[in-house]
N, C-alpha and C positions, 0 to 999 in steps of 0.2 A: 446384641444391639447393632443398629446400623450407624456407622460413624463416618462422616465426611471429613476429609482433611484437605484444607486449602493451604497449599505450601508444602511441597514434598522435598524440601531441602534437608538440612542437617537434623533439625528437630522433628519435623513432620514425618519424615521417612522412618526414623527410629521409633517414635511413639506408635505409629501405625503398625510396624512390625510386631511390637509387643501386644497390641490389641488384637491383631489377626491371630497371633499365636495362642491367645486366650479364647479364641472362638468367635470373636466379633466380626461382622461384615464391614470391611473397610474400603472406602472409595478414596483413592489418592488423586489429588488434582494439583495442578500448578500452571502458571502461565507458560512454562516450558513443559510441554506434554511428555518429552523424553524423560524428564526427571520423574514425573508421575508414573510412567510406565516402568522405569527402573525400580522405583520404590515398591510398586505392586508386585513385580517379579521377585524381588528379594523377600517380601512378606509371604508370598506363596511358598517359596522354598523353605523358609523358616517354619511356617505353620503346618506344613505337610505332616499329617499324622498326629499333630498335637491338639487339634481342636476342629470344630466344624466351621470355623470362620473362612470367609472368602475375601480375596483382595482383587480390586479392579482399579482401572484408572480412566481419567477423562478430564474434561474442562471443569474449572471451578464452579460454574453455574450448575452443572449436573451433580457435583458433590454436595452443593448446598441443598438441592432438592432431595437427594438421596438420604442424607443423614438425619437420624433422630436427634443426634448431637453433632455439632460441627466444631472442628478444631481450626481456628484461624492461626496457623503457624507461619505467619508472615512477619517481616521486619516491622518494627514499631512505627517507623515513618511511612511505610507503605500501607498501613492499616486503613486509613481513611479512603484511599483510592480503591482498595480491594472491596471495602464495604459498599462504596458507591457503585462499583461494577456489579455486585451481587444483588443490590437493590432489595426488592420485595421478597426474594427467596429466603431472606433471613427472618421474616416476620414470624414471631412465636417460637423461634428456635432456641434451644439451649446452645450457647456458644462458649466453648472453652477458650480462654485467652491465656496462652503461655508466653506472651511477649513481655519484654522488659524495655524500658525507655532507653534504648541504646541505638545509636546510629553509626554511620561510618563517615569519616572525614580523612581524605588522603590515605586511605588504606588502614586507618586506625579506628578502633572502637572508641566511641565517645558517648558519655551520658547526655541524654536529651532532656531539656526542661519540660516538665509536664505543665500544661497551661492551667491557670486559675487556681493553683494550689491543690489540685486534685491528686489522688493517687493514680497510678497508671491505669488500673482497671476501671476506676470511676470515669476517667477520660474516655476509655474504650466504650464504656456503657453509654456515655453521652454521644459518641460517634455512631454507635449502633442504633440508638433510639430506645424508647421505653418499651416497645413490643418485643425486644430481644432479651433473653435471660442469660446474663454473663456469670460464668464461674471462672475464676482465675486459678490455674494450677499448672503443674508440669513446667514451671518457670524457675525452679530453684536448683536445677542440675544442668550441667553442660550436656550437650547431646550424647556424646560417647559414654559419659558417666550414667546418664539416664538409661541407655540401652543395657549397659553392663549390670547396673544395680537391678533393673527390672528383670532381666534374665535370671539373675541369682535368686530374686524373690519368687519368681515363677517356678523355679526348680527346687524350692524348699529351703533355700538358704535364708540368711538373715534379711529381713525386709527393712529398707530405708524408709524414713518418714517422708511423706509428701503432703505438705500443707495445701489447703484450698480455701478460697475466700468467695463469698457471694452474698447478695442481699435477698435472693429468692431461695427460700428453704427447700422447696420442691425440686428446683434445678440442682441444688447442691446434693440432695439425696439421690438424684438420677446419676450424678457424676461419680459419687463415691464408689460404686461397683467397678467403674472403668479404672479408677486409680488402683483399687485392690487387684483387679484382674491384670493390670500392667505390672504387678509384682511389688507394689508399695503398700505401706500402712497409711491410710488416709487420716489426716489430722485437720479437724475443723479449726481454722485460724480466725474465723469471724467474718465480718462484712467487708465490702470492697473498700471502705474508708480505712480499714486496718491493714491493707495490703501495701505496706511501704517497703 
């Protein structure tokens, strides 16, 4: 599958490595192109000989066009800005939302209030608009833990559970193989309203 990753920091780079190792074509992007290039380079080294996947890098707008599925691995507070920048490129896309409502204040992680009593992915769906199909997953593990557990699962070790939420059944079905290929056991946790 063609996977675009917007945000090649701690989470996006590690998830992309797992998916490239499983044979998916991964396009890493970031506002800092050097981060995207480094993530693609690491994914190529890890995936060499383990699958047919390819890794490349470029700007976020190109990743959005490239991906059958798009991972928006950006900070929760940056999400609306990134969505506005990508604009119509997101129409009809399946978007994986791994974000949690956490911001940074004075160098410390703080919980951010989600507007209107919505769950985090319900709010992200609102920001993305009705034409985008949101699946929330890959948000329950810290980035290093995600990589370590995924590698163990890919190599035949015990597989950690990875819940996923969504209101679009076809989008959820499309994302399940990515969860499994990343080395996890996919667990359907319900709709976006249940992702608390």
